[in-house]
C-alpha positions as CSV (number, residue, x, y, z in Angstrom):
1,M,-14.8,44.1,18.1
2,P,-11.6,43.4,20.1
3,L,-10.0,40.1,19.1
4,P,-10.1,38.4,22.5
5,I,-13.9,39.1,23.0
6,R,-14.6,37.9,19.4
7,S,-12.7,34.7,20.0
8,L,-14.6,34.1,23.2
9,L,-17.9,34.6,21.4
10,V,-16.9,32.2,18.6
11,G,-16.0,29.6,21.2
12,L,-19.3,30.0,23.0
13,A,-21.2,29.6,19.7
14,L,-19.3,26.4,18.9
15,A,-20.1,24.9,22.3
16,V,-23.8,25.8,22.1
17,S,-24.0,24.3,18.6
18,L,-22.4,21.0,19.6
19,L,-24.6,20.7,22.7
20,A,-27.7,21.5,20.8
21,A,-27.2,19.0,17.9
22,P,-28.7,15.5,18.2
23,S,-26.4,12.6,19.0
24,G,-24.8,11.1,15.9
25,S,-25.8,14.2,13.8
26,T,-23.6,16.9,15.1
27,T,-23.6,20.2,13.3
28,V,-20.5,22.3,13.4
29,P,-20.4,25.9,12.1
30,S,-18.7,26.6,8.8
31,R,-15.0,27.3,8.6
32,A,-15.7,31.0,7.8
33,D,-17.9,31.4,10.9
34,A,-15.6,29.5,13.2
35,E,-12.3,31.0,12.1
36,V,-10.5,27.9,13.1
37,G,-7.4,26.4,11.5
38,T,-7.4,24.4,8.2
39,G,-6.5,21.0,7.0
40,T,-6.8,18.9,3.9
41,L,-9.2,16.1,2.9
42,E,-7.9,13.8,0.1
43,L,-10.0,11.2,-1.7
44,R,-8.7,7.8,-2.9
45,P,-10.0,4.3,-3.4
46,A,-10.2,1.9,-0.5
47,I,-6.5,1.3,0.0
48,A,-6.7,1.2,3.8
49,Q,-7.8,-2.2,5.2
50,P,-5.5,-3.5,8.0
51,G,-6.6,-6.6,9.9
52,K,-5.7,-10.1,11.1
53,R,-8.1,-12.0,8.8
54,P,-8.7,-12.1,5.1
55,A,-11.4,-9.7,3.8
56,R,-12.9,-8.8,0.5
57,S,-11.6,-5.6,-1.1
58,L,-13.9,-2.5,-0.8
59,S,-15.6,-0.5,-3.6
60,Q,-16.2,2.6,-1.5
61,T,-14.2,5.8,-1.6
62,Q,-12.0,6.6,1.3
63,A,-10.8,10.0,2.6
64,L,-7.6,11.0,4.4
65,A,-8.0,14.0,6.7
66,T,-4.8,15.7,7.7
67,F,-4.3,18.8,9.9
68,S,-1.2,21.0,10.1
69,E,-1.5,21.1,13.9
70,G,-3.0,18.4,16.0
71,R,-2.3,15.6,18.5
72,T,-2.4,11.8,18.3
73,G,-5.7,10.6,19.5
74,Q,-7.7,13.8,19.0
75,V,-11.2,13.2,17.8
76,V,-11.8,13.9,14.1
77,V,-15.3,13.8,12.6
78,L,-16.3,13.5,8.9
79,Q,-19.2,15.7,7.9
80,R,-21.6,15.7,4.9
81,D,-23.6,18.5,3.6
82,D,-27.1,17.2,3.5
83,G,-28.6,20.4,2.1
84,S,-29.6,21.8,5.5
85,G,-26.2,22.0,7.0
86,W,-23.1,19.9,7.9
87,Q,-24.0,16.6,9.6
88,T,-21.5,14.2,11.2
89,V,-21.5,10.9,9.5
90,A,-18.3,9.3,10.9
91,R,-16.0,9.7,13.9
92,G,-12.4,8.7,14.4
93,R,-9.2,9.5,16.2
94,Q,-6.1,11.0,14.7
95,H,-3.4,8.4,13.9
96,R,0.1,8.9,15.3
97,S,1.2,9.7,11.7
98,G,-1.1,12.8,11.9
99,S,-4.0,11.7,9.8
100,T,-7.4,10.1,10.0
101,I,-9.0,7.8,7.4
102,F,-12.8,7.7,6.7
103,T,-15.0,5.7,4.3
104,L,-17.5,7.9,2.5
105,P,-21.2,6.8,2.8
106,D,-21.8,8.0,-0.8
107,T,-19.7,9.4,-3.6
108,T,-21.8,12.5,-4.7
109,S,-22.1,14.7,-1.6
110,L,-19.9,17.4,-0.3
111,Y,-17.6,16.5,2.6
112,R,-15.2,18.0,5.1
113,A,-13.5,16.8,8.3
114,V,-13.4,18.7,11.6
115,A,-10.8,18.2,14.4
116,L,-12.3,18.6,17.9
117,S,-10.6,19.9,21.0
118,R,-10.8,17.9,24.3
119,S,-13.8,20.0,25.2
120,G,-15.6,19.1,22.0
121,D,-15.1,22.4,20.2
122,A,-14.1,22.6,16.6
123,R,-10.4,23.5,16.4
124,A,-9.7,22.9,12.8
125,V,-11.6,22.3,9.6
126,T,-10.4,20.8,6.3
127,D,-11.2,22.1,2.8
128,I,-14.5,20.9,1.3
129,V,-14.4,18.2,-1.4
130,R,-17.1,16.4,-3.4
131,G,-17.1,12.7,-3.2
132,R,-16.2,10.6,-6.3
133,A,-16.0,7.0,-7.4
134,F,-12.9,5.2,-8.7
135,T,-13.2,2.8,-11.6
136,T,-11.9,-0.7,-11.0
137,L,-9.6,-1.8,-13.8
138,F,-8.4,-5.1,-12.3
139,R,-9.5,-7.2,-9.4
140,D,-8.7,-10.7,-8.0
141,E,-9.9,-11.9,-4.6
142,F,-8.3,-15.4,-5.1
143,S,-11.7,-16.9,-4.3
144,R,-11.4,-19.8,-6.7
145,K,-9.6,-23.1,-5.8
146,R,-7.2,-22.5,-8.7
147,L,-5.4,-19.6,-10.2
148,D,-7.6,-17.5,-12.4
149,R,-5.9,-18.0,-15.8
150,T,-7.7,-15.2,-17.4
151,K,-5.8,-12.8,-15.1
152,W,-2.5,-14.4,-14.2
153,T,0.2,-16.7,-15.6
154,D,2.9,-18.6,-13.7
155,Q,6.0,-16.9,-15.2
156,P,8.2,-19.5,-16.8
157,T,11.6,-17.9,-16.3
158,L,13.4,-15.6,-13.9
159,A,15.2,-12.4,-14.9
160,P,17.9,-11.4,-14.3
161,A,19.1,-15.0,-14.1
162,H,22.6,-14.1,-12.8
163,M,21.1,-13.3,-9.4
164,R,19.2,-16.6,-9.1
165,M,21.3,-19.3,-10.6
166,C,20.1,-21.8,-8.0
167,S,16.4,-21.2,-8.5
168,R,13.6,-21.7,-11.0
169,L,10.0,-20.8,-11.1
170,S,7.2,-23.3,-10.6
171,S,3.5,-23.4,-9.7
172,K,4.4,-26.1,-7.2
173,A,5.8,-23.4,-4.8
174,R,2.4,-21.8,-4.3
175,T,-1.2,-22.7,-3.2
176,I,-4.6,-21.1,-3.2
177,S,-7.2,-21.8,-0.5
178,A,-9.8,-20.0,1.6
179,G,-9.5,-16.9,-0.6
180,V,-5.8,-16.5,0.0
181,L,-2.8,-17.0,-2.4
182,R,0.1,-18.4,-0.4
183,M,3.4,-17.7,-2.1
184,G,6.3,-19.9,-1.0
185,V,9.5,-21.6,-2.0
186,A,10.5,-25.3,-2.0
187,Q,13.5,-27.5,-2.8
188,D,13.5,-28.6,-6.5
189,P,12.5,-32.3,-6.6
190,A,13.8,-32.5,-10.2
191,R,17.3,-31.8,-8.8
192,A,17.1,-33.6,-5.5
193,G,20.4,-34.4,-3.9
194,Q,22.2,-31.9,-6.2
195,T,24.0,-28.8,-4.8
196,C,24.1,-25.5,-6.5
197,S,27.3,-23.3,-6.2
198,W,26.8,-19.6,-6.5
199,T,29.0,-16.5,-6.7
200,L,27.6,-13.0,-6.4
201,N,29.1,-9.6,-5.5
202,G,32.3,-11.1,-4.2
203,R,30.4,-13.7,-2.1
204,S,30.0,-17.4,-2.7
205,G,28.3,-20.5,-1.3
206,S,26.3,-23.6,-2.1
207,H,22.7,-24.6,-1.5
208,P,20.1,-27.1,-2.8
209,Y,18.3,-26.0,-5.9
210,M,15.1,-24.2,-5.2
211,L,11.6,-23.6,-6.7
212,N,10.2,-20.0,-6.5
213,T,6.8,-18.4,-7.0
214,Q,6.1,-15.7,-9.6
215,L,2.8,-14.7,-11.2
216,Y,2.3,-12.0,-13.8
217,T,-0.4,-10.4,-15.8
218,G,1.7,-9.8,-18.9
219,G,-0.4,-10.2,-22.1
220,K,-3.6,-10.2,-20.0
221,F,-3.6,-6.9,-18.2
222,D,-1.6,-3.7,-18.1
223,F,-2.4,-0.1,-17.4
224,T,-1.0,3.4,-17.4
225,Y,-1.6,5.6,-14.3
226,G,-3.8,4.7,-11.4
227,Y,-3.7,2.9,-8.0
228,A,-2.2,-0.6,-7.8
229,A,-2.8,-2.3,-4.4
230,V,-2.3,-5.6,-2.7
231,R,-3.5,-6.8,0.7
232,M,-0.8,-8.9,2.0
233,K,0.7,-10.6,5.1
234,M,4.4,-11.1,4.8
235,H,6.6,-14.1,5.7
236,L,8.8,-13.7,8.7
237,D,12.5,-14.5,8.3
238,K,15.3,-13.8,5.9
239,G,16.4,-16.2,3.2
240,M,13.7,-15.2,0.6
241,H,11.7,-12.1,-0.3
242,A,8.1,-11.4,-1.2
243,S,7.1,-8.7,-3.7
244,F,4.3,-6.9,-5.4
245,W,5.6,-5.0,-8.4
246,M,5.2,-3.9,-12.0
247,Q,7.2,-4.2,-15.2
248,P,6.9,-2.3,-18.5
249,A,4.6,-4.1,-21.0
250,N,7.0,-3.4,-23.8
251,W,10.1,-4.1,-21.7
252,Y,12.8,-1.6,-21.1
253,T,14.1,1.1,-23.5
254,P,17.7,1.7,-22.3
255,G,18.4,5.3,-21.6
256,D,14.7,6.3,-21.5
257,P,12.9,5.4,-18.2
258,S,9.8,7.2,-19.4
259,K,9.3,4.2,-21.7
260,G,9.0,1.9,-18.7
261,T,10.7,1.0,-15.4
262,E,10.4,-1.7,-12.8
263,I,8.2,-0.4,-10.0
264,D,8.5,-2.4,-6.8
265,V,5.4,-1.4,-4.8
266,V,6.5,-3.4,-1.8
267,E,9.3,-5.8,-1.1
268,F,10.0,-7.6,2.2
269,F,13.3,-9.3,2.9
270,G,12.5,-10.7,6.3
271,R,13.3,-9.7,9.9
272,T,16.6,-9.4,11.7
273,K,17.3,-8.6,15.4
274,K,17.5,-4.9,14.5
275,D,14.9,-4.3,11.8
276,S,11.8,-5.5,10.1
277,H,11.3,-3.0,7.3
278,I,9.4,-2.9,4.1
279,A,11.1,-1.6,0.9
280,A,10.1,0.0,-2.4
281,F,12.3,0.6,-5.4
282,L,12.4,1.9,-9.0
283,H,14.8,0.1,-11.4
284,W,15.8,1.1,-14.9
285,Y,18.7,0.9,-17.4
286,D,20.6,3.8,-18.8
287,A,21.8,4.2,-22.5
288,D,24.9,2.2,-21.7
289,N,22.7,-0.6,-20.3
290,T,23.9,0.1,-16.8
291,H,21.3,-0.8,-14.1
292,Y,20.1,2.0,-11.8
293,K,17.7,2.1,-8.9
294,L,16.0,4.5,-6.5
295,G,14.4,3.7,-3.2
296,G,15.3,1.3,-0.4
297,K,14.0,0.1,3.0
298,F,11.8,2.6,4.9
299,P,12.0,2.2,8.7
300,G,9.5,5.1,9.0
301,A,6.8,3.0,7.5
302,N,6.7,1.0,10.7
303,R,4.8,4.0,12.2
304,L,2.0,3.3,9.9
305,K,1.0,0.0,11.5
306,K,0.1,-0.7,15.1
307,R,3.0,-1.0,17.5
308,A,2.1,-4.6,18.5
309,E,2.0,-5.7,14.9
310,T,4.7,-7.0,12.6
311,W,4.4,-7.1,8.8
312,S,4.0,-10.9,9.3
313,N,1.2,-11.2,11.7
314,A,-1.4,-8.9,10.1
315,F,-2.6,-8.0,6.6
316,H,-1.9,-4.5,5.3
317,V,-2.7,-2.8,1.9
318,F,0.5,-1.8,0.1
319,S,-0.2,0.5,-2.8
320,A,1.3,2.8,-5.4
321,E,-0.5,5.8,-6.8
322,W,1.0,6.4,-10.3
323,T,0.6,9.7,-12.1
324,P,2.5,11.3,-14.9
325,Q,4.4,13.4,-12.3
326,A,5.0,11.0,-9.4
327,I,4.7,7.5,-7.8
328,V,3.4,7.7,-4.3
329,F,3.9,4.6,-2.1
330,R,1.5,4.0,0.8
331,V,0.7,1.5,3.6
332,D,-3.0,1.4,4.4
333,G,-3.6,4.7,2.7
334,R,-0.7,6.6,4.4
335,E,2.3,7.7,2.4
336,F,5.8,6.5,3.2
337,H,7.7,7.4,0.0
338,R,7.3,9.5,-3.1
339,E,9.4,9.4,-6.2
340,T,9.3,12.2,-8.8
341,R,12.8,12.0,-10.4
342,I,12.0,8.9,-12.6
343,V,8.4,8.2,-13.6
344,S,7.3,5.7,-16.2
345,Q,4.8,7.0,-18.8
346,A,4.3,3.6,-20.5
347,P,1.9,0.7,-19.8
348,Q,3.0,-1.6,-17.0
349,Y,1.8,-5.1,-15.9
350,L,1.5,-6.7,-12.4
351,L,3.7,-9.3,-10.7
352,L,3.5,-11.2,-7.4
353,S,6.6,-13.2,-6.3
354,M,8.4,-15.0,-3.6
355,L,12.0,-15.4,-4.6
356,T,15.3,-16.8,-3.3
357,S,18.1,-14.8,-4.8
358,D,21.5,-16.3,-4.5
359,Y,22.6,-13.7,-1.9
360,E,19.8,-14.8,0.4
361,L,20.5,-18.6,0.3
362,E,23.0,-18.7,3.1
363,K,20.1,-17.7,5.5
364,L,17.5,-20.1,4.0
365,T,16.9,-23.0,6.3
366,P,14.3,-25.8,6.0
367,G,12.2,-24.1,8.7
368,I,12.2,-20.8,6.8
369,M,11.3,-22.6,3.6
370,R,7.9,-23.5,5.2
371,Q,7.0,-19.9,5.6
372,T,4.7,-18.1,3.0
373,A,3.6,-14.7,2.1
374,K,-0.2,-14.5,2.0
375,V,-2.0,-12.4,-0.6
376,D,-5.6,-11.6,0.2
377,W,-6.5,-9.6,-2.9
378,V,-5.0,-7.4,-5.7
379,R,-6.9,-4.5,-7.2
380,V,-6.1,-1.7,-9.7
381,W,-8.2,1.5,-9.9
382,S,-8.1,4.3,-12.4
383,R,-7.3,7.8,-11.2
């Protein structure tokens, strides 16, 4: 059959199928029958949950549908094979980053995603995947009035101390209420009236002594490979920085990053007039004990949130998928950085912090000190 005539017949068949199917239960022909383009459907735990308000973490599996060709705003449907054919179970629109995120109604069925044209025809179909569940290894919703001491400890000392000579850690710089951990900083009352002088990287200054926040799971929880995620709303201004990160359970082995590295899932150093970017890093030490790092700030990650949002006025899930081959950094389920050159193969524990490094102190005013980073939940899943 000549190709133009065959394409016309395929299009007519798709249109008839879509019109004939009942509302909310659309059946679309198979990829082989439709001969439309292809895409991918990737499963992961519930690491997409943007929003203005606190919310409990989700146990469902999510799927990211990505098409090689498409347009922002195009309708994408999630379909499940119910044994009699493909039925539409969810509908969304393609994000400007080129993907659509769905929550699976169950974790045992077969699924695919279909991108629809403006006329409602199927224009691209993903590969078919079977749903699966992800095992939760660690979870804290901060629902208690006090810190859950079975999971976290207020870390007693800072490291490396040479970057924070004017700060010490204290539980007095944080609070927990209404299901949210608020990480902050404060002037140190034990050294009230005293001024700290600092010198770092050729710069110097003076500032009142500070209290910082840092919690860790060392000795209580660590893991090797999986998804580590935090739902977090950042502070606003420079002068301090909020972090969700990981350290090797057995500390560093100089010259062998496979034995453990620092993994900064997300850091936020505050806004300026020109930027408001999140950052992610890997840190390790070489055989000569020289410090190295990979990563930085990622302006492109701003495309993964709504244009009207800042990192400080809405919660977002920041996550790292850690495998033996790579560490994939995401915001609400969408990737903004991937590191394959240096990957830890050793157990790592979790940390949450709000710190005032000496180089930040010149921007730290009393008004900024009142700001906090808000942590809604932390969760770790196995792969």
